[in-house]
VMD Tcl script that builds the backbone (N, CA, C; Angstrom):
set m [mol new atoms 483]
animate dup $m
set s [atomselect $m all]
$s set {name element resname resid chain x y z} {
  {N N MET 1 A -21.355 107.638 0.902}
  {CA C MET 1 A -21.744 105.940 1.886}
  {C C MET 1 A -20.851 106.258 3.276}
  {N N LYS 2 A -21.613 105.473 4.278}
  {CA C LYS 2 A -21.185 105.728 5.582}
  {C C LYS 2 A -20.937 104.267 5.127}
  {N N THR 3 A -19.968 103.759 6.420}
  {CA C THR 3 A -19.537 102.353 6.771}
  {C C THR 3 A -19.355 103.029 8.110}
  {N N PHE 4 A -19.701 101.629 9.019}
  {CA C PHE 4 A -19.104 101.374 10.218}
  {C C PHE 4 A -18.815 99.982 10.696}
  {N N ARG 5 A -18.270 99.782 12.337}
  {CA C ARG 5 A -18.000 98.451 11.651}
  {C C ARG 5 A -18.629 98.400 13.688}
  {N N HIS 6 A -19.431 97.835 13.409}
  {CA C HIS 6 A -20.237 96.950 14.818}
  {C C HIS 6 A -19.167 96.173 15.617}
  {N N ARG 7 A -19.118 95.288 16.612}
  {CA C ARG 7 A -17.845 95.451 18.048}
  {C C ARG 7 A -18.880 94.720 18.888}
  {N N PRO 8 A -19.192 93.181 18.128}
  {CA C PRO 8 A -20.173 92.643 18.988}
  {C C PRO 8 A -19.247 92.505 20.871}
  {N N SER 9 A -20.439 93.156 21.722}
  {CA C SER 9 A -20.120 93.444 23.335}
  {C C SER 9 A -19.606 91.680 24.051}
  {N N GLY 10 A -19.753 91.472 23.286}
  {CA C GLY 10 A -19.729 89.951 23.813}
  {C C GLY 10 A -18.108 89.508 24.014}
  {N N LEU 11 A -17.411 89.630 23.365}
  {CA C LEU 11 A -15.726 89.393 22.433}
  {C C LEU 11 A -15.341 89.895 24.170}
  {N N PRO 12 A -14.834 91.453 24.520}
  {CA C PRO 12 A -14.205 91.357 26.039}
  {C C PRO 12 A -14.725 90.227 26.526}
  {N N VAL 13 A -15.896 90.199 27.120}
  {CA C VAL 13 A -16.341 89.127 28.241}
  {C C VAL 13 A -15.526 87.820 28.128}
  {N N LEU 14 A -15.995 87.615 26.842}
  {CA C LEU 14 A -15.346 86.154 26.118}
  {C C LEU 14 A -14.075 85.539 26.660}
  {N N ALA 15 A -13.268 86.945 25.694}
  {CA C ALA 15 A -11.639 86.704 25.947}
  {C C ALA 15 A -11.235 86.653 27.969}
  {N N VAL 16 A -12.126 87.802 28.366}
  {CA C VAL 16 A -11.934 87.913 29.854}
  {C C VAL 16 A -11.908 86.571 30.954}
  {N N LEU 17 A -13.051 85.134 30.210}
  {CA C LEU 17 A -13.396 84.436 31.003}
  {C C LEU 17 A -12.320 83.463 30.119}
  {N N MET 18 A -12.082 83.376 29.214}
  {CA C MET 18 A -11.165 82.617 29.337}
  {C C MET 18 A -9.881 82.375 29.260}
  {N N ILE 19 A -9.519 83.837 29.698}
  {CA C ILE 19 A -8.201 83.666 29.966}
  {C C ILE 19 A -7.808 83.937 31.787}
  {N N ALA 20 A -9.291 83.865 32.254}
  {CA C ALA 20 A -9.428 83.513 33.416}
  {C C ALA 20 A -8.976 81.857 34.076}
  {N N THR 21 A -10.327 81.466 33.395}
  {CA C THR 21 A -10.503 80.088 33.346}
  {C C THR 21 A -8.898 79.280 32.930}
  {N N ALA 22 A -8.430 79.490 31.749}
  {CA C ALA 22 A -6.807 79.205 32.060}
  {C C ALA 22 A -5.993 79.024 33.164}
  {N N GLY 23 A -6.397 80.172 33.550}
  {CA C GLY 23 A -5.111 80.120 35.107}
  {C C GLY 23 A -5.843 79.030 35.861}
  {N N CYS 24 A -7.325 78.968 35.994}
  {CA C CYS 24 A -7.222 77.722 36.922}
  {C C CYS 24 A -7.054 76.950 36.756}
  {N N SER 25 A -6.681 76.174 36.033}
  {CA C SER 25 A -6.266 74.569 35.698}
  {C C SER 25 A -4.687 74.507 36.402}
  {N N SER 26 A -4.643 74.727 37.537}
  {CA C SER 26 A -3.253 75.089 38.007}
  {C C SER 26 A -2.733 73.426 38.208}
  {N N ALA 27 A -1.477 73.949 39.070}
  {CA C ALA 27 A -0.676 72.794 39.246}
  {C C ALA 27 A -1.274 72.137 40.705}
  {N N ASP 28 A -2.387 72.949 41.042}
  {CA C ASP 28 A -3.539 72.095 42.120}
  {C C ASP 28 A -4.172 70.786 41.744}
  {N N ASP 29 A -4.255 70.382 40.172}
  {CA C ASP 29 A -5.129 69.711 39.364}
  {C C ASP 29 A -3.875 68.257 39.815}
  {N N PRO 30 A -4.702 67.051 40.119}
  {CA C PRO 30 A -3.770 66.352 39.880}
  {C C PRO 30 A -3.106 65.296 38.903}
  {N N PRO 31 A -2.018 65.202 38.527}
  {CA C PRO 31 A -1.222 64.516 37.922}
  {C C PRO 31 A -2.012 63.588 37.010}
  {N N SER 32 A -1.727 63.017 35.855}
  {CA C SER 32 A -2.415 62.046 35.147}
  {C C SER 32 A -1.488 61.012 34.575}
  {N N ALA 33 A -1.625 59.753 34.521}
  {CA C ALA 33 A -0.778 58.647 34.098}
  {C C ALA 33 A -1.709 57.393 33.103}
  {N N ALA 34 A -0.933 56.994 32.240}
  {CA C ALA 34 A -1.652 56.281 31.923}
  {C C ALA 34 A -1.801 54.868 33.071}
  {N N VAL 35 A -3.158 54.050 32.920}
  {CA C VAL 35 A -2.688 52.763 34.176}
  {C C VAL 35 A -2.537 51.442 33.083}
  {N N PRO 36 A -1.592 50.647 33.232}
  {CA C PRO 36 A -1.340 49.009 32.585}
  {C C PRO 36 A -2.223 49.210 33.215}
  {N N ARG 37 A -1.862 47.515 31.911}
  {CA C ARG 37 A -2.937 46.206 31.483}
  {C C ARG 37 A -2.002 45.188 31.867}
  {N N PRO 38 A -1.826 44.580 32.692}
  {CA C PRO 38 A -1.352 43.970 32.947}
  {C C PRO 38 A -1.511 42.610 33.383}
  {N N GLY 39 A -1.369 41.200 33.198}
  {CA C GLY 39 A -1.619 39.654 33.706}
  {C C GLY 39 A -2.258 39.516 34.941}
  {N N ALA 40 A -2.969 38.754 35.293}
  {CA C ALA 40 A -3.269 38.720 37.042}
  {C C ALA 40 A -2.283 38.917 38.327}
  {N N ALA 41 A -1.332 37.633 37.441}
  {CA C ALA 41 A 0.077 37.010 38.545}
  {C C ALA 41 A 1.200 38.587 38.675}
  {N N VAL 42 A 1.185 39.661 37.104}
  {CA C VAL 42 A 1.435 40.438 37.176}
  {C C VAL 42 A 1.133 41.898 38.133}
  {N N ALA 43 A -0.528 41.899 37.835}
  {CA C ALA 43 A -1.104 42.809 38.798}
  {C C ALA 43 A -1.182 42.291 40.263}
  {N N LYS 44 A -0.999 40.953 40.377}
  {CA C LYS 44 A -0.620 40.976 42.067}
  {C C LYS 44 A 0.148 41.072 42.638}
  {N N LEU 45 A 1.616 41.100 41.746}
  {CA C LEU 45 A 2.822 42.137 42.627}
  {C C LEU 45 A 2.522 43.537 42.177}
  {N N CYS 46 A 1.919 43.869 41.179}
  {CA C CYS 46 A 2.209 45.325 41.534}
  {C C CYS 46 A 1.433 46.037 42.492}
  {N N ARG 47 A 0.511 45.003 43.422}
  {CA C ARG 47 A -0.761 45.701 44.462}
  {C C ARG 47 A -0.084 45.583 45.602}
  {N N ASN 48 A 1.571 44.302 45.772}
  {CA C ASN 48 A 2.251 43.743 46.410}
  {C C ASN 48 A 3.356 45.916 46.900}
  {N N LEU 49 A 3.706 46.311 45.356}
  {CA C LEU 49 A 4.223 47.310 46.098}
  {C C LEU 49 A 3.380 48.068 45.933}
  {N N ASP 50 A 2.702 48.599 45.727}
  {CA C ASP 50 A 1.639 49.765 46.178}
  {C C ASP 50 A 1.350 49.921 47.896}
  {N N GLU 51 A 1.711 48.552 47.892}
  {CA C GLU 51 A 1.423 48.920 50.075}
  {C C GLU 51 A 2.827 49.420 50.325}
  {N N GLY 52 A 4.174 48.778 49.616}
  {CA C GLY 52 A 5.165 48.961 50.152}
  {C C GLY 52 A 6.051 50.225 49.733}
  {N N LEU 53 A 5.301 50.792 49.236}
  {CA C LEU 53 A 5.081 52.077 48.455}
  {C C LEU 53 A 5.795 53.617 49.943}
  {N N PRO 54 A 6.788 54.194 48.985}
  {CA C PRO 54 A 6.867 54.765 50.451}
  {C C PRO 54 A 5.908 56.658 50.598}
  {N N LYS 55 A 5.687 57.298 51.059}
  {CA C LYS 55 A 4.692 58.246 51.364}
  {C C LYS 55 A 5.464 59.548 51.340}
  {N N ARG 56 A 6.827 59.589 50.793}
  {CA C ARG 56 A 7.923 60.430 50.097}
  {C C ARG 56 A 8.463 59.960 49.798}
  {N N VAL 57 A 8.892 60.737 48.328}
  {CA C VAL 57 A 10.100 60.724 47.818}
  {C C VAL 57 A 11.002 61.517 47.722}
  {N N GLU 58 A 12.469 61.925 47.885}
  {CA C GLU 58 A 12.518 63.362 48.044}
  {C C GLU 58 A 11.842 64.344 49.188}
  {N N LYS 59 A 11.392 63.794 49.665}
  {CA C LYS 59 A 11.143 64.875 50.118}
  {C C LYS 59 A 9.254 65.088 50.043}
  {N N LEU 60 A 9.441 64.722 48.605}
  {CA C LEU 60 A 7.662 65.149 48.175}
  {C C LEU 60 A 6.614 64.043 48.785}
  {N N ALA 61 A 5.521 64.622 49.080}
  {CA C ALA 61 A 4.308 63.801 49.072}
  {C C ALA 61 A 4.014 63.418 48.260}
  {N N ARG 62 A 3.283 61.788 49.254}
  {CA C ARG 62 A 2.576 61.191 47.680}
  {C C ARG 62 A 1.096 61.655 47.789}
  {N N ARG 63 A 1.379 62.198 46.086}
  {CA C ARG 63 A 0.113 62.583 45.247}
  {C C ARG 63 A -0.116 61.956 44.128}
  {N N ASP 64 A -0.932 60.570 43.907}
  {CA C ASP 64 A -1.225 59.941 42.834}
  {C C ASP 64 A -2.000 60.374 42.378}
  {N N PRO 65 A -1.247 59.633 40.902}
  {CA C PRO 65 A -2.153 60.323 39.396}
  {C C PRO 65 A -3.673 59.685 39.185}
  {N N GLU 66 A -4.330 60.161 38.610}
  {CA C GLU 66 A -6.030 60.338 37.794}
  {C C GLU 66 A -5.539 59.704 36.525}
  {N N PRO 67 A -6.246 59.092 36.143}
  {CA C PRO 67 A -7.099 57.904 37.363}
  {C C PRO 67 A -6.747 56.633 38.357}
  {N N ALA 68 A -7.613 57.121 39.269}
  {CA C ALA 68 A -6.417 56.299 40.504}
  {C C ALA 68 A -6.848 54.655 40.870}
  {N N SER 69 A -5.192 53.964 41.074}
  {CA C SER 69 A -5.365 52.858 40.114}
  {C C SER 69 A -3.948 52.533 41.481}
  {N N VAL 70 A -4.190 50.802 42.199}
  {CA C VAL 70 A -2.707 50.608 42.808}
  {C C VAL 70 A -1.785 50.189 41.642}
  {N N LEU 71 A -2.016 50.705 40.699}
  {CA C LEU 71 A -0.751 50.273 39.261}
  {C C LEU 71 A 0.400 51.544 39.201}
  {N N THR 72 A -0.277 52.428 40.217}
  {CA C THR 72 A 0.488 53.619 39.534}
  {C C THR 72 A 0.750 54.556 40.535}
  {N N ALA 73 A 1.485 55.549 41.020}
  {CA C ALA 73 A 1.363 56.647 41.973}
  {C C ALA 73 A 2.473 57.679 41.912}
  {N N GLY 74 A 2.524 58.529 42.934}
  {CA C GLY 74 A 2.611 59.377 42.244}
  {C C GLY 74 A 3.446 60.668 43.207}
  {N N TRP 75 A 4.438 61.734 43.526}
  {CA C TRP 75 A 4.995 62.155 44.137}
  {C C TRP 75 A 5.715 63.329 43.869}
  {N N GLY 76 A 4.593 64.550 44.721}
  {CA C GLY 76 A 4.951 66.220 44.364}
  {C C GLY 76 A 4.141 66.626 43.031}
  {N N ASN 77 A 5.289 67.852 42.928}
  {CA C ASN 77 A 4.256 68.484 41.571}
  {C C ASN 77 A 5.112 69.296 40.681}
  {N N PRO 78 A 6.024 69.102 39.751}
  {CA C PRO 78 A 5.529 68.526 38.990}
  {C C PRO 78 A 5.664 67.029 39.299}
  {N N ALA 79 A 4.712 65.978 39.323}
  {CA C ALA 79 A 4.888 64.553 39.599}
  {C C ALA 79 A 6.082 63.509 39.324}
  {N N ILE 80 A 6.636 62.992 40.122}
  {CA C ILE 80 A 7.740 61.742 39.849}
  {C C ILE 80 A 6.065 60.674 40.040}
  {N N ILE 81 A 6.514 59.605 38.909}
  {CA C ILE 81 A 4.986 59.116 38.692}
  {C C ILE 81 A 6.116 57.430 38.284}
  {N N LEU 82 A 4.984 57.020 38.803}
  {CA C LEU 82 A 5.527 55.119 39.080}
  {C C LEU 82 A 4.271 54.459 38.661}
  {N N ARG 83 A 4.329 53.851 37.943}
  {CA C ARG 83 A 3.512 52.977 37.011}
  {C C ARG 83 A 4.469 51.263 36.736}
  {N N CYS 84 A 3.390 50.373 37.687}
  {CA C CYS 84 A 4.022 49.004 37.686}
  {C C CYS 84 A 3.468 48.179 36.973}
  {N N GLY 85 A 3.795 47.310 36.425}
  {CA C GLY 85 A 3.055 46.182 35.153}
  {C C GLY 85 A 3.151 46.872 33.759}
  {N N VAL 86 A 3.914 47.627 33.849}
  {CA C VAL 86 A 3.863 47.950 31.397}
  {C C VAL 86 A 4.709 47.832 31.103}
  {N N GLU 87 A 4.468 47.567 29.336}
  {CA C GLU 87 A 4.767 46.419 28.666}
  {C C GLU 87 A 6.786 46.851 28.650}
  {N N ARG 88 A 7.056 45.180 28.422}
  {CA C ARG 88 A 8.644 45.881 28.185}
  {C C ARG 88 A 8.979 47.014 27.397}
  {N N PRO 89 A 10.145 47.724 27.491}
  {CA C PRO 89 A 10.361 48.520 26.757}
  {C C PRO 89 A 11.246 48.254 25.820}
  {N N ALA 90 A 10.800 48.864 23.851}
  {CA C ALA 90 A 11.728 47.902 22.812}
  {C C ALA 90 A 13.084 48.249 23.510}
  {N N LYS 91 A 13.562 49.239 24.162}
  {CA C LYS 91 A 14.604 50.126 24.159}
  {C C LYS 91 A 15.602 49.011 24.728}
  {N N MET 92 A 15.419 47.844 25.523}
  {CA C MET 92 A 15.807 46.641 26.647}
  {C C MET 92 A 16.669 46.144 25.677}
  {N N ALA 93 A 16.089 45.730 24.475}
  {CA C ALA 93 A 16.361 45.077 23.342}
  {C C ALA 93 A 17.865 45.115 22.473}
  {N N ASP 94 A 18.172 46.901 22.772}
  {CA C ASP 94 A 19.378 47.680 22.482}
  {C C ASP 94 A 20.498 47.210 23.369}
  {N N PRO 95 A 21.801 46.420 22.585}
  {CA C PRO 95 A 23.136 46.186 23.675}
  {C C PRO 95 A 23.605 47.264 24.637}
  {N N GLU 96 A 23.145 48.729 23.711}
  {CA C GLU 96 A 24.085 50.275 23.939}
  {C C GLU 96 A 22.983 50.724 24.488}
  {N N ALA 97 A 21.845 50.230 24.907}
  {CA C ALA 97 A 21.118 50.833 26.129}
  {C C ALA 97 A 22.129 50.906 27.532}
  {N N ASP 98 A 21.113 51.934 27.767}
  {CA C ASP 98 A 22.072 52.696 29.016}
  {C C ASP 98 A 21.130 52.537 30.085}
  {N N GLY 99 A 22.116 51.842 31.213}
  {CA C GLY 99 A 21.680 51.115 32.465}
  {C C GLY 99 A 21.800 51.511 33.860}
  {N N VAL 100 A 21.341 51.433 34.676}
  {CA C VAL 100 A 21.854 51.722 36.235}
  {C C VAL 100 A 21.350 50.931 37.228}
  {N N GLU 101 A 22.366 50.617 38.206}
  {CA C GLU 101 A 21.784 50.141 39.625}
  {C C GLU 101 A 21.726 50.958 40.566}
  {N N VAL 102 A 20.725 50.866 40.931}
  {CA C VAL 102 A 20.290 51.217 41.649}
  {C C VAL 102 A 19.999 51.026 43.097}
  {N N ASP 103 A 20.719 50.484 44.314}
  {CA C ASP 103 A 20.162 49.456 45.811}
  {C C ASP 103 A 20.034 48.054 45.750}
  {N N GLY 104 A 20.921 47.357 44.429}
  {CA C GLY 104 A 19.959 46.153 44.019}
  {C C GLY 104 A 19.182 46.284 43.249}
  {N N VAL 105 A 18.288 47.195 42.376}
  {CA C VAL 105 A 17.825 47.134 41.181}
  {C C VAL 105 A 18.096 47.551 40.006}
  {N N GLY 106 A 18.521 46.621 38.865}
  {CA C GLY 106 A 18.467 47.284 37.796}
  {C C GLY 106 A 17.682 48.376 37.323}
  {N N TRP 107 A 17.835 49.487 36.466}
  {CA C TRP 107 A 16.978 50.276 35.975}
  {C C TRP 107 A 17.680 50.146 34.011}
  {N N LEU 108 A 16.871 50.282 33.160}
  {CA C LEU 108 A 17.031 50.909 32.090}
  {C C LEU 108 A 17.115 52.416 32.699}
  {N N LEU 109 A 17.410 53.020 31.506}
  {CA C LEU 109 A 17.409 54.447 31.378}
  {C C LEU 109 A 17.368 55.126 29.613}
  {N N GLU 110 A 16.152 56.082 29.975}
  {CA C GLU 110 A 15.994 56.749 28.999}
  {C C GLU 110 A 15.156 58.062 28.948}
  {N N GLN 111 A 16.272 58.919 28.617}
  {CA C GLN 111 A 16.214 60.576 28.171}
  {C C GLN 111 A 15.096 60.714 27.770}
  {N N GLN 112 A 13.842 61.044 27.829}
  {CA C GLN 112 A 12.838 61.921 27.135}
  {C C GLN 112 A 13.568 63.230 26.022}
  {N N PRO 113 A 12.437 63.447 24.399}
  {CA C PRO 113 A 12.712 64.563 24.196}
  {C C PRO 113 A 13.053 66.005 25.355}
  {N N ASP 114 A 11.974 65.989 26.006}
  {CA C ASP 114 A 11.428 66.399 26.758}
  {C C ASP 114 A 11.807 66.713 28.450}
  {N N LYS 115 A 13.333 66.289 28.067}
  {CA C LYS 115 A 14.624 66.444 29.410}
  {C C LYS 115 A 14.094 65.481 30.051}
  {N N SER 116 A 13.279 65.008 30.646}
  {CA C SER 116 A 12.388 63.799 31.367}
  {C C SER 116 A 13.133 62.658 31.724}
  {N N PHE 117 A 13.623 62.109 32.161}
  {CA C PHE 117 A 13.654 60.277 32.627}
  {C C PHE 117 A 12.919 59.661 32.357}
  {N N HIS 118 A 12.548 58.849 31.759}
  {CA C HIS 118 A 11.942 56.860 32.236}
  {C C HIS 118 A 13.191 56.200 31.996}
  {N N PHE 119 A 13.217 55.425 33.778}
  {CA C PHE 119 A 13.720 54.487 34.223}
  {C C PHE 119 A 12.342 53.134 34.705}
  {N N THR 120 A 13.370 51.780 34.026}
  {CA C THR 120 A 12.361 50.845 34.000}
  {C C THR 120 A 12.653 49.736 34.117}
  {N N THR 121 A 12.413 49.349 35.580}
  {CA C THR 121 A 13.012 48.427 36.044}
  {C C THR 121 A 13.699 46.879 35.083}
  {N N THR 122 A 14.700 46.252 35.293}
  {CA C THR 122 A 15.142 45.411 34.385}
  {C C THR 122 A 15.322 43.987 35.475}
  {N N LEU 123 A 14.822 42.726 34.756}
  {CA C LEU 123 A 15.391 41.793 35.138}
  {C C LEU 123 A 14.578 41.428 36.903}
  {N N ARG 124 A 13.889 41.618 36.451}
  {CA C ARG 124 A 12.233 41.642 37.439}
  {C C ARG 124 A 10.647 41.062 36.865}
  {N N LYS 125 A 9.785 40.287 37.732}
  {CA C LYS 125 A 8.981 39.649 37.018}
  {C C LYS 125 A 8.359 40.400 36.738}
  {N N ALA 126 A 8.382 41.609 37.064}
  {CA C ALA 126 A 7.029 43.007 36.491}
  {C C ALA 126 A 8.277 44.251 36.104}
  {N N TYR 127 A 7.733 45.031 35.132}
  {CA C TYR 127 A 8.420 46.066 34.338}
  {C C TYR 127 A 7.990 47.049 34.878}
  {N N VAL 128 A 8.227 47.820 36.077}
  {CA C VAL 128 A 7.983 49.149 37.071}
  {C C VAL 128 A 9.016 50.369 36.373}
  {N N GLU 129 A 8.160 51.468 35.863}
  {CA C GLU 129 A 8.248 52.981 35.106}
  {C C GLU 129 A 8.357 54.172 36.714}
  {N N VAL 130 A 9.393 54.743 36.377}
  {CA C VAL 130 A 9.401 55.768 37.164}
  {C C VAL 130 A 9.949 56.907 35.844}
  {N N THR 131 A 9.051 57.713 35.797}
  {CA C THR 131 A 9.719 59.031 35.423}
  {C C THR 131 A 9.640 59.738 36.210}
  {N N ILE 132 A 10.583 60.773 35.817}
  {CA C ILE 132 A 11.606 61.782 36.812}
  {C C ILE 132 A 10.812 63.075 35.607}
  {N N PRO 133 A 10.186 64.154 36.056}
  {CA C PRO 133 A 10.458 65.284 34.786}
  {C C PRO 133 A 11.409 66.139 34.798}
  {N N ALA 134 A 11.513 66.826 33.877}
  {CA C ALA 134 A 13.035 67.450 33.352}
  {C C ALA 134 A 13.450 68.375 34.618}
  {N N GLU 135 A 11.710 69.074 35.312}
  {CA C GLU 135 A 12.310 69.841 36.649}
  {C C GLU 135 A 12.808 68.919 37.261}
  {N N ARG 136 A 12.891 68.480 37.605}
  {CA C ARG 136 A 12.929 67.364 39.277}
  {C C ARG 136 A 14.776 66.465 38.988}
  {N N THR 137 A 15.124 66.461 37.848}
  {CA C THR 137 A 16.142 65.527 37.550}
  {C C THR 137 A 17.788 65.833 37.697}
  {N N GLY 138 A 17.892 67.330 38.694}
  {CA C GLY 138 A 18.475 67.707 39.498}
  {C C GLY 138 A 19.324 66.810 40.617}
  {N N ASP 139 A 18.060 65.965 41.182}
  {CA C ASP 139 A 18.377 64.866 42.298}
  {C C ASP 139 A 19.333 63.767 41.667}
  {N N GLY 140 A 19.414 63.668 40.331}
  {CA C GLY 140 A 19.841 62.655 39.903}
  {C C GLY 140 A 19.139 61.142 39.936}
  {N N LEU 141 A 20.048 60.330 40.309}
  {CA C LEU 141 A 19.048 59.199 40.759}
  {C C LEU 141 A 18.477 58.970 41.962}
  {N N ALA 142 A 18.894 59.952 43.202}
  {CA C ALA 142 A 18.031 59.683 44.672}
  {C C ALA 142 A 16.606 59.180 44.290}
  {N N PRO 143 A 15.296 59.794 43.413}
  {CA C PRO 143 A 14.157 59.301 43.712}
  {C C PRO 143 A 14.264 57.755 43.822}
  {N N LEU 144 A 14.750 57.216 42.672}
  {CA C LEU 144 A 15.213 55.571 42.896}
  {C C LEU 144 A 15.838 55.251 43.955}
  {N N ALA 145 A 16.297 55.637 44.366}
  {CA C ALA 145 A 17.054 55.091 45.665}
  {C C ALA 145 A 16.088 55.375 46.816}
  {N N ASN 146 A 14.959 55.714 46.244}
  {CA C ASN 146 A 13.621 56.217 47.895}
  {C C ASN 146 A 12.831 54.717 47.189}
  {N N LEU 147 A 12.998 54.243 46.834}
  {CA C LEU 147 A 11.842 53.861 45.100}
  {C C LEU 147 A 12.212 52.277 45.195}
  {N N ALA 148 A 13.434 51.819 46.014}
  {CA C ALA 148 A 14.664 50.755 45.274}
  {C C ALA 148 A 14.110 49.652 46.437}
  {N N PRO 149 A 14.001 50.138 47.891}
  {CA C PRO 149 A 13.754 48.906 48.740}
  {C C PRO 149 A 11.667 48.496 48.521}
  {N N ALA 150 A 11.477 49.153 48.019}
  {CA C ALA 150 A 9.993 48.592 47.699}
  {C C ALA 150 A 10.181 47.636 47.108}
  {N N VAL 151 A 10.469 48.282 45.599}
  {CA C VAL 151 A 10.553 47.134 44.323}
  {C C VAL 151 A 11.740 46.001 44.640}
  {N N GLU 152 A 12.393 45.996 45.288}
  {CA C GLU 152 A 13.373 45.149 45.682}
  {C C GLU 152 A 12.354 44.364 46.537}
  {N N HIS 153 A 11.697 44.599 47.491}
  {CA C HIS 153 A 11.068 43.613 48.184}
  {C C HIS 153 A 9.518 42.707 47.700}
  {N N ALA 154 A 9.042 43.602 46.646}
  {CA C ALA 154 A 7.779 43.306 45.951}
  {C C ALA 154 A 7.673 42.791 45.042}
  {N N ILE 155 A 8.595 42.898 44.142}
  {CA C ILE 155 A 8.840 42.452 42.460}
  {C C ILE 155 A 9.988 41.379 42.640}
  {N N PRO 156 A 9.748 40.611 42.918}
  {CA C PRO 156 A 11.043 39.513 42.868}
  {C C PRO 156 A 12.202 39.392 41.507}
  {N N LYS 157 A 13.298 38.737 41.440}
  {CA C LYS 157 A 14.107 38.922 40.610}
  {C C LYS 157 A 13.173 37.384 39.928}
  {N N GLY 158 A 14.117 38.156 38.415}
  {CA C GLY 158 A 13.902 37.521 36.729}
  {C C GLY 158 A 13.465 37.821 36.173}
  {N N VAL 159 A 12.624 37.131 34.795}
  {CA C VAL 159 A 12.241 37.633 33.897}
  {C C VAL 159 A 10.987 38.007 33.485}
  {N N ALA 160 A 10.130 39.467 33.720}
  {CA C ALA 160 A 8.438 39.185 33.282}
  {C C ALA 160 A 8.384 38.358 32.090}
  {N N ASP 161 A 7.122 37.818 31.983}
  {CA C ASP 161 A 6.349 37.364 30.795}
  {C C ASP 161 A 6.127 38.260 29.940}
}
mol reanalyze $m
mol bondsrecalc $m
mol representation Tube
mol addrep $m
């Protein structure tokens, strides 16, 4: 009894197409960020912040994430992402939480499992979160120094609702 194997001729072509397509989902794609859903008063503060944000952060050009919103902004690739109007982080209730002050703006510091950092404003009428990807943490707090003047101007001191 003879046996033979039949190899479908479409598989090699399919494999090549999958590899080629995977290579196309490039760094040229815009970053993505979940858009916060704050109340009207906080959204107004965030719109004011968006108008005052710098065009560059640490020499990185502004490159806003998808979906487009005045509540989110980004710079560079991999992107430093700012989200305005986020919820109060649970970590703010921890008296042992790490915090820093940069140019008059207080920030809660949270290192993520992927070695990125989330910084969230403290004692402001809206919570502003800045995520610095692991690849950009070598600059330390420099991105916050670029963003602090806009935050200080647009988001008044106080306690967010």
